[in-house]
C-alpha positions as CSV (number, residue, x, y, z in Angstrom):
1,X,122.2,120.3,65.9
2,X,124.7,120.2,68.8
3,X,125.8,116.9,70.2
4,X,124.4,116.8,73.8
5,X,126.8,115.3,76.3
6,X,125.6,114.5,79.8
7,X,126.4,112.2,82.8
8,X,124.0,109.7,81.4
9,X,125.6,109.4,77.9
10,X,125.4,111.3,74.6
11,X,122.6,112.1,72.2
12,X,122.1,113.9,69.0
13,X,120.7,113.8,65.5
14,X,122.2,111.6,62.9
15,X,124.2,113.1,60.0
16,X,126.1,116.4,59.5
17,X,129.7,117.4,60.4
18,X,131.7,115.5,63.0
19,X,131.4,117.1,66.4
20,X,128.0,118.7,65.5
21,X,125.8,115.6,65.6
22,X,125.9,111.9,66.6
23,X,128.2,110.5,64.0
24,X,130.5,107.4,63.9
25,X,133.6,109.4,65.1
26,X,131.8,110.5,68.2
27,X,130.3,107.1,68.8
28,X,133.8,105.5,68.7
29,X,135.2,108.2,71.1
30,X,132.5,107.9,73.7
31,X,132.3,104.1,73.5
32,X,136.1,104.0,74.0
33,X,135.8,106.4,76.9
34,X,133.2,104.2,78.5
35,X,135.2,101.1,78.0
36,X,138.3,102.8,79.5
37,X,136.2,103.8,82.5
38,X,135.0,100.3,83.1
39,X,138.5,98.9,82.8
40,X,140.0,101.5,85.2
41,X,137.3,100.8,87.7
42,X,137.9,97.1,87.7
43,X,134.7,95.8,86.0
44,X,133.2,93.1,88.2
45,X,135.2,94.0,91.3
46,X,138.6,93.0,89.7
47,X,141.4,94.7,87.9
48,X,140.2,93.7,84.5
49,X,142.7,93.5,81.7
50,X,143.1,92.0,78.2
51,X,144.7,88.8,79.4
52,X,142.7,87.9,82.5
53,X,138.9,87.9,83.1
54,X,138.0,89.5,79.8
55,X,135.4,92.1,80.5
56,X,131.9,91.8,79.0
57,X,129.5,94.5,77.9
58,X,125.8,94.0,77.0
59,X,124.4,96.0,74.1
60,X,120.7,96.4,73.2
61,X,118.9,98.9,71.0
62,X,115.5,100.2,70.2
63,X,114.1,100.0,66.7
64,X,114.9,103.5,65.4
65,X,116.2,103.8,61.9
66,X,119.9,104.6,62.8
67,X,120.0,101.7,65.3
68,X,121.9,99.2,63.2
69,X,124.5,101.7,62.2
70,X,125.1,102.8,65.8
71,X,125.0,99.3,67.0
72,X,127.7,98.1,64.6
73,X,130.0,101.0,65.5
74,X,129.5,100.5,69.3
75,X,130.1,96.7,69.1
76,X,133.1,97.0,66.9
77,X,134.7,99.6,69.2
78,X,134.1,97.5,72.3
79,X,135.7,94.5,70.6
80,X,138.6,96.7,69.5
81,X,139.0,97.7,73.2
82,X,139.3,94.0,74.1
83,X,135.8,93.5,75.4
84,X,133.5,90.6,74.7
85,X,130.1,91.9,73.5
86,X,126.8,90.2,74.2
87,X,124.4,91.8,71.7
88,X,120.7,91.2,72.7
89,X,119.5,93.0,69.5
90,X,116.1,94.8,69.6
91,X,115.4,95.2,73.3
92,X,113.8,97.6,75.7
93,X,115.8,99.7,78.1
94,X,114.7,97.7,81.1
95,X,115.4,94.4,79.2
96,X,119.0,95.5,78.7
97,X,119.4,96.6,82.3
98,X,118.2,93.2,83.5
99,X,120.4,91.4,81.0
100,X,123.5,93.0,82.5
101,X,122.7,91.7,86.0
102,X,121.5,88.3,84.7
103,X,124.7,87.7,82.8
104,X,126.9,89.2,85.5
105,X,128.4,91.5,82.9
106,X,130.7,94.5,83.6
107,X,128.3,97.0,82.1
108,X,125.9,97.8,79.3
109,X,125.2,100.3,76.5
110,X,121.6,101.0,75.5
111,X,121.2,102.5,72.0
112,X,118.1,104.6,72.2
113,X,116.9,108.2,72.1
114,X,113.9,107.3,74.2
115,X,110.9,109.5,73.3
116,X,112.9,111.8,70.9
117,X,111.9,111.9,67.2
118,X,113.2,109.5,64.5
119,X,116.3,111.5,63.6
120,X,117.7,111.2,67.1
121,X,119.8,108.5,68.7
122,X,121.8,108.2,71.9
123,X,124.1,106.0,74.0
124,X,122.9,105.3,77.5
125,X,125.6,103.9,79.8
126,X,125.1,101.2,82.5
127,X,127.2,100.0,85.4
128,X,127.7,96.4,86.4
129,X,124.4,96.4,88.4
130,X,122.5,97.3,85.1
131,X,121.8,100.8,86.5
132,X,122.6,104.2,85.0
133,X,126.0,105.6,85.9
134,X,126.1,108.0,88.9
135,X,126.8,111.7,88.3
136,X,130.4,111.2,89.4
137,X,131.0,108.2,87.1
138,X,129.4,109.9,84.2
139,X,131.6,112.9,84.7
140,X,134.6,110.5,84.5
141,X,133.5,109.2,81.2
142,X,133.1,112.7,79.8
143,X,136.6,113.6,81.0
144,X,138.1,110.5,79.4
145,X,136.3,111.3,76.1
146,X,137.8,114.8,76.1
147,X,141.3,113.3,76.8
148,X,141.0,110.8,73.9
149,X,143.8,108.7,75.5
150,X,142.6,105.2,74.6
151,X,144.5,101.9,74.5
152,X,143.1,99.4,72.0
153,X,143.7,95.6,72.1
154,X,146.4,93.8,70.2
155,X,145.1,91.5,67.4
156,X,145.2,88.3,69.5
157,X,143.3,90.1,72.3
158,X,140.3,91.5,70.4
159,X,137.0,90.8,72.0
160,X,134.4,88.2,71.0
161,X,130.9,88.9,69.6
162,X,128.0,86.9,71.0
163,X,124.4,87.1,69.8
164,X,121.8,86.5,72.5
165,X,118.1,86.1,71.9
166,X,117.1,85.1,75.4
167,X,116.9,88.6,77.1
168,X,113.2,89.1,76.4
169,X,112.4,85.8,78.1
170,X,114.6,86.7,81.1
171,X,112.7,90.0,81.5
172,X,109.2,88.4,81.2
173,X,110.2,85.7,83.7
174,X,111.3,88.4,86.1
175,X,108.0,90.2,85.8
176,X,106.0,87.0,86.2
177,X,108.0,86.1,89.3
178,X,107.1,89.2,91.2
179,X,105.0,88.4,94.3
180,X,102.5,91.2,93.6
181,X,101.9,90.3,90.0
182,X,98.8,88.2,90.3
183,X,98.7,86.4,86.9
184,X,95.8,84.2,87.9
185,X,93.6,87.1,88.8
186,X,94.5,88.8,85.5
187,X,93.6,85.7,83.5
188,X,90.3,85.4,85.3
189,X,89.5,89.1,84.5
190,X,89.6,88.4,80.7
191,X,91.0,91.8,80.0
192,X,91.0,93.2,76.4
193,X,93.6,95.8,75.8
194,X,94.6,98.1,72.9
195,X,98.3,99.0,72.8
196,X,100.3,101.6,70.9
197,X,103.9,100.5,70.6
198,X,105.0,103.3,68.3
199,X,106.9,101.2,65.7
200,X,109.6,100.1,68.2
201,X,110.6,97.3,70.6
202,X,107.3,97.4,72.5
203,X,105.8,95.6,69.5
204,X,108.3,92.8,70.0
205,X,108.1,92.1,73.7
206,X,104.6,93.2,74.9
207,X,102.7,90.5,72.9
208,X,104.9,87.9,74.7
209,X,104.0,89.5,78.1
210,X,100.2,89.6,77.3
211,X,100.3,85.9,76.2
212,X,101.9,84.9,79.5
213,X,99.3,87.0,81.4
214,X,96.3,85.7,79.5
215,X,95.3,89.1,78.2
216,X,93.6,89.6,74.8
217,X,95.4,92.4,72.9
218,X,95.3,94.5,69.8
219,X,98.6,96.2,68.8
220,X,98.7,99.5,67.0
221,X,101.9,100.6,65.2
222,X,103.5,97.3,66.0
223,X,106.0,96.9,63.3
224,X,109.5,97.8,64.7
225,X,110.6,99.9,61.8
226,X,111.7,103.0,63.7
227,X,109.7,105.1,61.3
228,X,107.3,106.4,63.9
229,X,103.7,107.0,62.8
230,X,103.4,109.9,65.2
231,X,105.5,111.9,67.7
232,X,106.8,109.1,70.0
233,X,106.4,110.9,73.3
234,X,103.4,109.4,75.1
235,X,101.5,112.7,75.6
236,X,97.8,113.2,74.9
237,X,98.3,115.4,71.9
238,X,100.2,112.6,70.2
239,X,97.8,109.8,71.0
240,X,94.6,110.6,69.1
241,X,94.8,107.3,67.1
242,X,94.6,105.0,70.1
243,X,92.2,107.3,72.0
244,X,89.8,107.2,69.0
245,X,90.2,103.4,68.9
246,X,89.3,103.1,72.6
247,X,86.1,105.0,72.0
248,X,84.8,101.9,70.1
249,X,84.0,100.3,73.4
250,X,85.8,97.1,72.6
251,X,88.6,97.4,75.2
252,X,89.0,97.5,79.0
253,X,92.3,99.5,78.9
254,X,94.5,101.4,76.5
255,X,98.3,101.1,76.9
256,X,101.0,103.4,75.4
257,X,104.7,103.0,75.7
258,X,107.6,105.1,74.3
259,X,110.2,103.6,71.8
260,X,112.4,102.1,74.6
261,X,109.5,101.0,76.8
262,X,110.6,102.7,80.1
263,X,107.6,105.1,80.0
264,X,104.0,104.1,80.3
265,X,100.7,105.8,79.9
266,X,97.1,104.4,80.3
267,X,93.9,105.3,78.5
268,X,90.5,104.7,80.1
269,X,87.8,102.4,78.6
270,X,86.0,105.6,77.3
271,X,89.0,106.9,75.4
272,X,90.0,109.5,78.0
273,X,93.6,109.7,79.3
274,X,94.2,108.1,82.7
275,X,96.9,110.7,83.1
276,X,100.6,110.0,82.6
277,X,101.4,111.4,86.1
278,X,98.9,108.9,87.6
279,X,100.7,105.8,86.2
280,X,103.0,105.8,89.1
281,X,100.3,106.9,91.6
282,X,98.0,104.0,90.8
283,X,100.8,101.4,90.8
284,X,102.1,102.8,94.1
285,X,98.6,102.6,95.6
286,X,98.5,98.9,94.8
287,X,102.0,98.2,96.1
288,X,101.4,100.2,99.3
289,X,98.1,98.5,100.0
290,X,99.9,95.1,99.8
291,X,103.1,95.9,101.7
292,X,103.5,95.4,105.4
293,X,105.0,98.3,107.5
294,X,108.3,97.0,108.8
295,X,108.2,99.7,111.4
296,X,106.6,103.1,111.9
297,X,107.6,105.8,109.4
298,X,109.6,103.3,107.2
299,X,107.2,102.8,104.3
300,X,108.6,105.2,101.7
301,X,107.8,106.2,98.1
302,X,109.9,108.6,96.0
303,X,109.4,110.7,92.9
304,X,111.2,113.7,91.4
305,X,110.3,117.3,92.4
306,X,108.3,117.9,89.2
307,X,106.0,115.0,89.7
308,X,102.4,115.2,91.0
309,X,101.6,115.7,94.7
310,X,99.1,112.8,94.4
311,X,101.8,110.3,95.1
312,X,102.5,112.0,98.4
313,X,98.7,112.0,99.2
314,X,98.3,108.3,98.4
315,X,101.5,107.4,100.3
316,X,100.3,109.2,103.5
317,X,96.8,107.6,103.1
318,X,98.6,104.2,103.6
319,X,100.6,105.5,106.6
320,X,103.8,105.9,104.6
321,X,106.2,108.7,104.0
322,X,107.0,110.5,100.7
323,X,110.5,111.7,99.8
324,X,111.4,114.0,96.8
325,X,114.5,113.7,94.6
326,X,116.1,115.9,91.9
327,X,114.9,115.3,88.4
328,X,116.6,112.4,86.6
329,X,116.2,108.7,87.0
330,X,119.6,108.2,88.7
331,X,118.7,110.8,91.3
332,X,115.4,109.1,92.0
333,X,117.0,105.6,92.4
334,X,119.7,107.1,94.6
335,X,117.0,108.6,96.9
336,X,115.0,105.3,96.8
337,X,118.1,103.4,98.0
338,X,118.8,106.0,100.7
339,X,115.3,105.7,102.3
340,X,114.6,102.1,101.3
341,X,111.5,103.0,99.2
342,X,109.1,100.2,98.2
343,X,108.3,102.0,94.9
344,X,109.2,105.2,93.1
345,X,109.6,106.8,89.8
346,X,108.9,109.8,87.7
347,X,105.7,111.6,86.7
348,X,106.4,110.9,83.0
349,X,105.0,107.4,83.4
350,X,108.2,105.9,84.8
351,X,107.7,103.1,87.4
352,X,110.7,101.9,89.4
353,X,110.0,98.8,91.5
354,X,113.0,97.6,93.5
355,X,111.6,94.1,93.8
356,X,112.5,93.8,90.1
357,X,115.3,96.3,89.6
358,X,116.3,99.9,90.0
359,X,115.1,101.2,86.6
360,X,112.0,102.5,84.9
361,X,110.1,99.5,83.5
362,X,106.8,99.6,81.6
363,X,106.4,95.8,81.7
364,X,106.5,95.9,85.5
365,X,104.1,98.8,85.5
366,X,101.6,97.0,83.2
367,X,101.6,93.8,85.2
368,X,101.2,95.6,88.6
369,X,98.4,97.9,87.2
370,X,96.5,94.9,85.7
371,X,96.8,93.1,89.0
372,X,95.3,96.0,90.8
373,X,92.5,96.4,88.2
374,X,91.7,92.7,88.5
375,X,91.6,92.8,92.3
376,X,89.4,95.9,92.4
377,X,87.0,94.7,89.6
378,X,86.5,98.3,88.5
379,X,86.6,100.2,85.2
380,X,89.8,102.1,84.6
381,X,87.9,105.4,84.7
382,X,86.5,104.4,88.2
383,X,89.9,103.6,89.4
384,X,91.2,107.0,88.3
385,X,88.4,108.7,90.1
386,X,89.7,107.3,93.4
387,X,92.8,109.4,93.3
388,X,93.3,113.1,94.2
389,X,92.8,115.3,91.1
390,X,95.7,117.6,90.3
391,X,96.7,119.4,87.1
392,X,100.2,120.3,86.0
393,X,101.0,123.3,83.8
394,X,104.4,123.5,82.0
395,X,105.9,126.8,80.9
396,X,109.4,128.1,80.2
397,X,111.3,131.4,80.5
398,X,113.7,132.1,77.7
399,X,116.8,133.9,78.7
400,X,119.9,135.4,77.1
401,X,123.1,133.2,77.2
402,X,124.8,135.6,79.6
403,X,122.0,135.5,82.2
404,X,123.1,134.3,85.6
405,X,120.3,131.7,86.1
406,X,121.7,130.5,89.4
407,X,121.6,134.0,90.9
408,X,117.9,134.4,89.8
409,X,117.0,131.1,91.4
410,X,118.7,132.1,94.7
411,X,116.7,135.4,94.7
412,X,113.4,133.4,94.1
413,X,114.3,131.1,97.0
414,X,115.0,134.1,99.3
415,X,111.7,135.7,98.4
416,X,109.6,132.8,99.7
417,X,111.9,131.2,102.4
418,X,110.4,133.2,105.2
419,X,106.7,133.0,104.2
420,X,104.5,131.0,106.6
421,X,103.0,127.7,105.5
422,X,105.4,127.6,102.5
423,X,108.2,125.0,102.1
424,X,111.2,125.7,99.8
425,X,113.3,122.9,98.3
426,X,116.5,123.8,96.5
427,X,118.1,120.4,95.7
428,X,117.2,120.9,92.0
429,X,116.5,124.5,91.1
430,X,113.8,125.9,93.5
431,X,110.5,124.3,94.3
432,X,108.0,126.3,96.3
433,X,105.4,124.2,98.1
434,X,102.2,126.0,99.1
435,X,99.5,124.1,101.2
436,X,97.3,123.4,98.1
437,X,99.7,123.9,95.1
438,X,103.4,124.1,94.1
439,X,105.7,125.6,91.5
440,X,109.1,124.3,90.5
441,X,111.7,126.3,88.6
442,X,114.8,124.6,87.3
443,X,117.4,125.6,84.7
444,X,118.1,123.6,81.5
445,X,121.5,122.0,81.2
446,X,121.5,122.5,77.4
447,X,119.7,125.8,76.8
448,X,119.4,129.3,78.4
449,X,116.0,128.7,79.8
450,X,114.2,128.1,83.1
451,X,111.6,125.4,83.0
452,X,108.5,126.3,85.1
453,X,106.3,123.4,86.3
454,X,103.3,124.2,88.5
455,X,100.5,122.1,90.0
456,X,97.1,122.9,91.5
457,X,93.6,121.4,91.5
458,X,92.7,123.0,88.2
459,X,94.7,123.8,85.1
460,X,93.7,127.4,85.3
461,X,95.1,127.7,88.9
462,X,98.3,125.8,88.0
463,X,98.9,128.0,84.9
464,X,98.3,131.2,86.9
465,X,100.8,130.2,89.5
466,X,103.4,129.4,87.0
467,X,102.9,132.7,85.2
468,X,103.0,134.6,88.5
469,X,106.5,133.2,89.2
470,X,107.5,133.9,85.6
471,X,106.6,137.5,86.1
472,X,108.7,137.6,89.3
473,X,111.7,136.4,87.3
474,X,111.1,138.9,84.5
475,X,111.0,141.7,87.0
476,X,114.4,140.7,88.2
């Protein structure tokens, strides 16, 4: 399995030959490159060096099997580079992000492969705001890794190692302090929830959140062993266990998170999926309905180009404006800052609420969703019925390595650019927006394929649209 390098970090499977997978040698190299990048960019606004204002990096990890090994290599390397390490141990991705800003650290490394299977792990890199590196910064780290020109600390200047067990509390305090989180209404609603935490850090932090909110909970797959009982991506095909449990009628809501707890899916009281795409839609509906318009046309929401049109519909219902971003969390947060969005995220269940921080956060999403549910006094299935109903089909076009994918996408854009009532967006591949449906074609950064996402009011229509565009590409 090839080691995958990107602007957001590195990921790969554990084991195998050096350079082919995520192994200790590559972990040292990329951690050293990141530490060099932080030093050269001055850390917390200063020219950080070994002898003055020793830089500090926060490290957190999910519960996957290889986590301890990777954690030890990362922390040892940072100390060898002259950095103090604050290790928060088992922690969600948003918990680690918030810990960086809470501590005023120079950056952070999250050890997680998110929704990937148990044999995978990764390093995700944060800046001093606790946010993912920009594309330009990530490119610098990759270049430094290729150069392998690292300066390690002298023995008297090695970094210090600090264990910290307060980060979960900081995170929960942040959630509870949000103005739109109505803990009193949630307590009065006496919610009973069933939660699948897929043998990772959600099983550590979510019970603490539910206890603060006064929610009765049952945890499935709660032991943080990293030995995932099922495929950890929170898709319907992987969630038969909790869906069957919900059909017992004992619960008001089912909740599913991924291993690092930045993605969030809900299940209705009858065991049917609420729809991962609708996590953000429902939370945005609540936020928009409780946010004052500062001025005309200034209430914005943002999602990526492959996310459901329902967010745009709900935003416009509240008199707001919707803006689209390229796929990728850092692209969404960049667009959110640009337009001053009150909420944003991605259709994979990622809620980004700037009142907390600029990162996908399942805890924030849960608290806002429960607040909305408590205020409306409805069943989850009734809440879902309030939103426009769309279906997304996902296909792919397999190509040969020598195929000029960019040239194909340019031709597709040209084919539809002059059509009436059709909007074409090329900030990330090509998205063709028809009045009642859309299709998005974008190339993979790691494989010779074009991903084809399409949405319409029925799955049949969506799939037919996607296959129509696939045929256009094949004929080229």
